[in-house]
Backbone as JSON, one array per atom type, in Angstrom:
{
  "sequence": "MQEHLRAGPATGEVCPTLAEDLLRGAGAIAIFVFGDAKERRKVYYYASEAKVRMPTFRMCLLSDFSE",
  "N": [[0.84, -1.39, -0.25], [0.3, 1.87, -0.68], [1.89, 5.07, 1.15], [1.15, 7.37, 0.79], [-2.0, 6.64, 0.28], [-3.08, 5.59, 3.05], [-5.08, 6.48, 5.89], [-4.62, 9.43, 8.09], [-4.33, 10.02, 11.43], [-7.62, 11.41, 13.47], [-7.48, 13.17, 14.68], [-5.64, 16.09, 15.17], [-2.81, 15.96, 16.71], [-0.38, 14.46, 17.83], [-0.77, 13.01, 20.09], [-3.23, 12.86, 21.02], [-4.58, 15.06, 24.05], [-5.93, 13.6, 27.32], [-9.65, 13.42, 28.29], [-11.38, 16.19, 29.64], [-13.65, 15.57, 31.51], [-12.93, 13.26, 32.77], [-12.34, 11.03, 35.04], [-9.13, 10.65, 37.58], [-7.33, 8.67, 39.63], [-8.84, 6.86, 42.86], [-9.02, 9.17, 44.89], [-10.66, 11.33, 43.3], [-12.77, 10.24, 42.3], [-13.98, 8.77, 44.27], [-14.8, 10.89, 45.7], [-16.43, 12.1, 43.6], [-18.38, 9.41, 43.57], [-18.91, 9.11, 46.08], [-19.71, 11.33, 47.66], [-16.72, 12.56, 49.37], [-13.39, 12.0, 49.87], [-12.3, 10.48, 51.39], [-13.53, 8.49, 51.32], [-11.98, 6.26, 49.64], [-11.29, 3.71, 49.9], [-13.3, 2.32, 49.78], [-14.32, 2.5, 47.18], [-11.74, 1.01, 46.05], [-13.06, -1.33, 46.71], [-15.15, -1.82, 45.08], [-14.36, -1.89, 43.0], [-13.26, -3.99, 42.38], [-13.43, -6.34, 44.14], [-16.53, -6.8, 45.21], [-19.71, -8.18, 44.57], [-21.25, -7.07, 43.05], [-19.61, -5.45, 40.23], [-17.77, -1.89, 40.29], [-17.33, -0.62, 37.31], [-14.06, -0.54, 35.67], [-11.76, 0.85, 33.99], [-7.75, 1.02, 32.77], [-5.36, 3.2, 31.67], [-3.08, 2.9, 29.54], [0.05, 3.31, 28.73], [1.68, 3.8, 25.77], [4.57, 3.52, 25.18], [4.86, 1.37, 27.17], [5.15, -0.56, 25.89], [6.91, -1.33, 24.35], [10.17, -2.9, 24.01]],
  "CA": [[0.09, -0.3, 0.25], [0.93, 3.2, -1.18], [2.12, 5.97, 2.24], [-0.13, 8.66, 0.54], [-3.17, 6.72, 0.49], [-2.95, 5.46, 4.54], [-5.83, 7.15, 6.53], [-4.08, 9.79, 9.56], [-4.99, 9.66, 12.66], [-8.26, 11.71, 13.36], [-6.99, 14.92, 15.52], [-3.69, 16.69, 14.42], [-2.38, 15.87, 17.7], [0.28, 12.71, 17.7], [-0.83, 12.18, 21.3], [-4.31, 13.88, 21.96], [-4.45, 14.48, 25.9], [-7.25, 12.32, 28.05], [-10.98, 14.25, 28.07], [-11.31, 17.1, 30.87], [-14.24, 15.05, 32.55], [-12.18, 11.42, 32.87], [-11.69, 11.03, 36.49], [-8.14, 9.79, 38.16], [-7.87, 7.81, 41.28], [-9.8, 6.81, 43.29], [-10.05, 10.05, 45.58], [-11.26, 11.73, 42.48], [-13.93, 8.86, 42.05], [-14.88, 8.67, 46.01], [-15.38, 12.6, 45.83], [-17.84, 12.18, 42.71], [-19.34, 8.67, 44.11], [-19.83, 9.01, 47.63], [-19.19, 12.37, 48.25], [-15.71, 12.45, 50.58], [-12.21, 11.23, 49.46], [-12.03, 9.58, 53.11], [-14.22, 6.65, 51.34], [-10.91, 5.61, 48.8], [-11.25, 2.32, 50.26], [-15.07, 1.85, 48.87], [-13.6, 2.53, 45.47], [-10.91, -0.35, 45.05], [-13.67, -2.24, 46.85], [-16.27, -2.04, 44.27], [-13.98, -1.77, 41.7], [-12.24, -5.27, 42.92], [-13.83, -7.49, 45.6], [-17.35, -6.64, 45.22], [-20.61, -9.38, 44.03], [-21.14, -5.87, 41.24], [-18.13, -4.2, 40.57], [-17.83, -0.85, 39.63], [-16.9, -0.59, 35.76], [-13.33, -0.1, 35.74], [-10.5, 0.59, 32.62], [-7.14, 1.06, 32.84], [-4.74, 3.84, 30.75], [-1.43, 2.48, 29.78], [1.41, 4.22, 27.43], [2.45, 3.08, 24.35], [5.72, 3.08, 25.25], [4.85, 0.46, 28.0], [4.58, -1.95, 24.81], [7.68, -1.06, 23.59], [11.01, -3.43, 23.87]],
  "C": [[0.73, 1.59, 0.19], [0.87, 4.43, 0.21], [1.01, 6.61, 1.78], [-1.29, 8.17, 1.05], [-3.75, 6.63, 1.82], [-3.56, 6.55, 4.96], [-4.94, 7.84, 7.6], [-4.81, 9.24, 10.12], [-6.47, 11.36, 12.51], [-8.23, 13.7, 13.61], [-5.12, 14.71, 14.65], [-2.86, 16.59, 15.47], [-1.54, 14.07, 17.22], [-0.33, 11.77, 18.99], [-1.88, 12.83, 22.41], [-4.07, 13.7, 24.19], [-5.97, 13.97, 26.14], [-8.09, 14.0, 28.22], [-11.0, 14.88, 30.06], [-12.25, 16.08, 32.05], [-14.2, 13.41, 33.49], [-11.71, 11.95, 34.64], [-10.23, 10.08, 36.71], [-7.93, 9.68, 39.36], [-8.9, 7.66, 41.93], [-10.57, 7.55, 44.49], [-10.81, 11.05, 44.94], [-12.93, 11.49, 42.05], [-14.69, 8.91, 42.92], [-15.65, 9.76, 45.75], [-16.95, 12.52, 45.12], [-18.37, 11.08, 43.25], [-20.29, 9.58, 45.49], [-19.48, 10.43, 48.24], [-17.88, 12.87, 49.43], [-14.16, 12.12, 49.47], [-12.06, 10.57, 50.48], [-12.36, 8.52, 52.28], [-13.27, 6.24, 49.75], [-11.49, 4.4, 48.78], [-12.7, 1.57, 49.21], [-14.88, 1.45, 47.54], [-13.22, 1.0, 45.3], [-11.45, -1.34, 45.78], [-14.42, -2.63, 45.85], [-15.75, -2.4, 43.33], [-12.76, -3.46, 41.63], [-12.96, -6.34, 43.33], [-15.65, -7.75, 46.01], [-18.29, -7.58, 44.62], [-20.57, -8.43, 42.32], [-19.98, -4.7, 41.92], [-18.46, -3.28, 39.96], [-16.82, -1.08, 38.27], [-15.55, 0.82, 36.14], [-12.49, 0.38, 34.23], [-9.65, 0.94, 33.35], [-6.09, 1.53, 31.59], [-3.07, 3.4, 30.95], [-0.85, 3.48, 28.41], [1.53, 3.66, 26.19], [3.9, 2.75, 24.5], [6.08, 1.72, 26.47], [5.06, -1.09, 27.25], [5.47, -2.01, 24.28], [8.62, -1.97, 23.96], [12.04, -2.49, 24.63]]
}
């Protein structure tokens, strides 16, 4: 395939920034869900051990996969 026919990224940025409304860390999630940062342990519990888990995802850097 010729290089000029390949599609480019959707944005002009090489590495677009994360969304501004993305919650990062248990403290921020605890404030949003429970109203107090002191409830961080609940966030860890609901993300890992509870019967009905809180949906979570992890962000990885591309450099984490390079050799």
